C-alpha positions in Angstrom: 0.0 0.0 0.0 1.2 3.5 -0.8 1.4 6.2 1.9 0.0 9.7 1.2 1.4 13.0 2.3 -1.3 13.2 4.9 0.0 10.0 6.5 -3.1 8.0 5.6 -3.0 5.1 3.1 -5.0 5.2 -0.2 -6.6 1.9 -1.0 -6.6 2.2 -4.8 -8.5 -0.2 -6.9 -6.9 0.1 -10.3 -4.2 -2.6 -9.7 -6.7 -5.1 -8.4 -9.1 -4.4 -11.3 -6.2 -4.9 -13.7 -5.4 -8.2 -12.1 -9.0 -9.4 -12.2 -9.3 -8.4 -15.9 -6.1 -10.3 -16.7 -7.5 -13.3 -14.8 -10.7 -13.2 -16.9 -8.7 -12.8 -20.2 -6.6 -15.8 -19.3 -9.7 -17.9 -18.6 -11.3 -16.8 -21.9 -8.1 -17.6 -23.9 -7.9 -21.1 -22.2 -11.5 -21.8 -22.9 -11.3 -20.6 -26.5 -14.9 -19.2 -26.2 -16.2 -15.8 -25.3 -18.7 -15.5 -22.4 -21.6 -13.1 -23.3 -22.9 -10.3 -21.1 -26.2 -8.5 -22.0 -26.8 -5.1 -20.4 -30.3 -3.9 -20.6 -30.7 -0.1 -20.6 -33.8 2.0 -20.5 -32.5 5.5 -19.6 -31.1 8.7 -21.1 -29.1 9.4 -18.0 -25.6 10.3 -19.3 -23.7 9.2 -16.2 -25.5 5.8 -16.4 -24.7 5.5 -20.1 -21.1 6.4 -19.5 -20.9 3.5 -17.0 -22.4 1.1 -19.5 -19.9 2.2 -22.2 -17.1 1.6 -19.7 -18.4 -2.0 -19.1 -18.4 -2.6 -22.8 -14.9 -1.3 -23.2 -13.6 -3.4 -20.4 -15.4 -6.5 -21.7 -13.8 -6.0 -25.1 -10.4 -5.8 -23.5 -10.7 -9.3 -22.0 -12.5 -11.2 -24.7 -16.0 -11.0 -23.1 -18.8 -10.2 -25.6 -21.0 -7.4 -24.3 -24.4 -6.6 -25.9 -25.9 -3.3 -24.9 -29.7 -3.7 -25.3 -31.0 -0.1 -25.4 -34.8 0.0 -25.0 -35.0 3.7 -24.8 -35.9 6.0 -21.9 -39.7 5.6 -22.6 -39.6 1.7 -22.6 -42.7 0.2 -21.0 -42.3 -2.0 -17.9 -43.6 -5.1 -19.7 -41.2 -4.5 -22.5 -38.3 -4.4 -20.1 -39.5 -7.5 -18.3 -40.0 -9.4 -21.6 -36.4 -8.5 -22.7 -35.0 -9.8 -19.4 -36.9 -13.0 -19.7 -35.8 -13.5 -23.3 -32.2 -12.9 -22.5 -32.4 -15.2 -19.5 -33.8 -18.0 -21.7 -31.1 -17.5 -24.4 -28.4 -20.1 -24.0 -25.9 -17.9 -25.8 -26.2 -15.3 -23.1 -24.3 -16.1 -19.8 -24.8 -12.9 -17.8 -27.8 -10.4 -17.7 -27.6 -7.0 -16.0 -30.4 -4.4 -15.7 -28.9 -0.9 -15.6 -30.6 1.9 -13.6 -32.2 4.4 -13.5 -35.4 3.1 -15.1 -38.4 4.9 -16.6 -40.9 6.4 -14.1 -43.1 3.7 -12.6 -40.6 0.9 -13.2 -39.3 -1.0 -10.1 -35.7 -2.2 -10.5 -36.3 -4.8 -7.8 -39.5 -6.2 -9.3 -38.0 -6.3 -12.8 -34.8 -7.9 -11.7 -36.9 -10.8 -10.6 -37.2 -11.7 -14.3 -33.4 -12.4 -14.5 -32.4 -16.0 -14.1 -30.4 -16.2 -10.8 -27.8 -18.3 -12.7 -27.2 -15.3 -15.0 -27.7 -12.6 -12.4 -24.1 -11.4 -12.4 -24.9 -8.2 -10.6 -26.9 -9.9 -7.8 -30.1 -7.8 -8.5 -32.7 -10.6 -8.3 -34.3 -10.7 -4.8 -33.7 -14.5 -4.9 -29.9 -13.8 -5.2 -30.1 -11.6 -2.1 -32.0 -14.2 -0.2 -29.5 -16.9 -1.1 -26.7 -14.6 -0.1 -28.4 -13.9 3.3 -28.8 -17.7 3.8 -25.2 -18.4 3.0 -26.0 -20.2 -0.2 -24.1 -19.8 -3.5 -25.2 -16.7 -5.4 -23.7 -13.8 -7.2 -23.3 -10.8 -4.9 -24.0 -7.4 -6.3 -20.7 -6.4 -7.9 -20.2 -3.3 -5.9 -20.6 -5.1 -2.6 -18.2 -7.8 -3.8 -15.8 -5.1 -4.9 -15.6 -3.8 -1.3 -14.8 -7.3 0.0 -12.2 -7.8 -2.7 -10.4 -4.5 -1.9 -10.4 -5.4 1.8 -8.8 -8.8 1.0 -6.4 -7.3 -1.4 -5.0 -5.0 1.2 -4.9 -7.5 4.0 -7.6 -6.0 6.2 -8.4 -8.5 8.9 -12.2 -8.9 9.2 -12.5 -11.8 11.8 -13.8 -10.2 14.9 -13.5 -6.6 13.5 -16.1 -4.0 14.3 -17.6 -3.0 10.9 -20.1 -0.3 10.3 -22.0 0.0 7.0 -23.7 3.4 6.3 -26.5 2.6 3.9 -29.1 -0.1 3.6 -29.7 -0.5 -0.1 -30.2 -3.9 -1.7 -27.4 -2.9 -4.1 -24.6 -2.4 -1.5 -25.6 -2.0 2.1 -27.6 -5.1 2.9 -25.6 -7.6 0.8 -22.4 -6.1 2.1 -23.5 -6.6 5.7 -24.1 -10.3 4.9 -20.7 -10.7 3.2 -19.0 -9.1 6.3 -21.0 -11.3 8.6 -19.9 -14.4 6.7 -16.3 -13.3 7.3 -17.0 -13.1 11.1 -17.0 -9.3 11.4 -19.4 -7.7 14.0 -21.6 -5.6 11.8 -23.8 -2.5 12.4 -25.9 -1.0 9.6 -26.7 2.7 9.8 -29.2 4.7 7.7 -31.0 8.0 7.5 -32.8 7.5 10.8 -29.8 6.5 12.8 -29.5 8.8 15.8 -26.1 10.4 16.3 -24.4 8.8 13.3 -20.9 9.8 14.3 -21.3 8.1 17.7 -21.9 4.8 15.9 -19.4 5.1 13.0 -16.6 6.3 15.2 -16.6 2.9 16.9 -15.8 1.1 13.6 -12.5 -0.5 12.7 -13.9 -0.9 9.2 -16.3 1.8 8.0 -18.1 1.6 4.6 -20.0 4.7 3.3 -22.7 3.8 0.7 -25.4 6.4 0.9 -25.0 8.7 -2.1 -24.5 12.0 -0.1 -21.4 13.9 -0.9 -19.2 14.6 2.1 -21.5 12.9 4.6 -18.6 11.3 6.5 -16.2 13.7 8.1 -13.3 13.3 10.5 -15.7 13.2 13.5 -17.3 10.0 12.0 -14.0 8.1 11.8 -12.0 6.4 14.5 -8.2 7.0 14.4 -6.6 4.3 12.2 -9.9 3.0 10.8 -10.2 1.5 7.3 -12.7 3.6 5.4 -14.3 2.4 2.1 -16.1 5.1 0.1 -18.7 3.6 -2.2 -20.3 7.0 -3.1 -20.2 8.3 -6.6 -21.7 11.8 -6.6 -21.5 14.1 -9.6 -19.8 17.5 -9.1 -20.5 20.8 -10.8 -17.4 20.5 -12.9 -18.4 17.1 -14.3 -16.3 15.0 -11.9 -17.1 12.6 -9.1 -16.8 12.8 -5.4 -17.6 10.3 -2.7 -19.6 10.1 0.5 -16.5 10.7 2.5 -14.8 14.1 2.9 -11.5 12.8 1.6 -9.3 15.8 2.7 -10.8 15.7 6.2 -10.6 12.0 6.7 -7.3 10.9 5.0 -5.1 12.1 7.8 -7.2 10.4 10.5 -8.1 7.1 8.8 -5.5 4.3 8.6 -6.6 3.7 5.0 -9.2 5.2 2.7 -10.4 4.5 -0.9 -10.3 7.4 -3.3 -13.2 8.5 -5.5 -12.7 7.9 -8.4 -10.2 5.1 -8.6 -11.2 3.0 -5.6 -14.2 0.7 -5.6 -15.4 1.6 -9.1 -12.8 -0.1 -11.3 -13.0 -3.2 -9.2 -16.8 -3.3 -9.6 -16.6 -3.3 -13.4 -13.9 -6.0 -13.3 -15.9 -8.2 -11.0 -18.9 -8.0 -13.4 -16.7 -9.6 -16.0 -15.4 -12.2 -13.6 -19.0 -13.1 -12.6 -19.9 -13.4 -16.3 -17.0 -15.8 -16.8 -18.1 -17.8 -13.8 -21.7 -17.9 -15.1 -20.4 -19.2 -18.4 -18.8 -22.2 -16.6 -15.2 -20.9 -16.6 -13.4 -21.9 -13.4 
């Protein structure tokens, strides 16, 4: 790990993402066949479309076929559902992902139920979350899995550790809590109605911020020496991204902190490709 001028440590994800992509590329070369990922899109949101393009670019770099199925921002709910069902039934497609946001009136959780759990490489189907909670084999949401991969990469000991997750979404917070519990951490989940957030988060040895509120976590929320994982990706006025953690305030207090961008994000994309390779039967 590389020290920063503020005496904290940045847990960068780019090296891990590169290693994961190389692993997938090697598996594809050895198999002599390309796993296929289908990403269903029904939005005009530019940030979302940029992310989808980044998945396609990364997939092309490792030999994974990536089909962007753009239904348009006005796609009807039943049309989205039918597309997910069709792709789930297509034997040439190994992974299916539903990109958000969705048209008004469409529920991502309900629509994700149309994705075959065996192809649910982003862990969106409620059945996948249920299996994860029960300790059964399932694809975890790629962002939650990326947090765990980063902690492992940097040798963070989780057994017996006090972990606090800020955020209770089915995309990150809830599945991540289960993954941490499976690794024998003692886990607390905070949310918008948690009283005195700083009093809870400042007890954490491992703190994960996954709310989507820029700068929510300041120095007062962080115990000295804590490992802090910032999952937030909030757009800035200049077109950039910032996290849920006030990086400048926290980096000198935390033992380690992921940057935004360049922390969890690259690993998330790489794990989507790894999950797709697994769904295709590659080891």
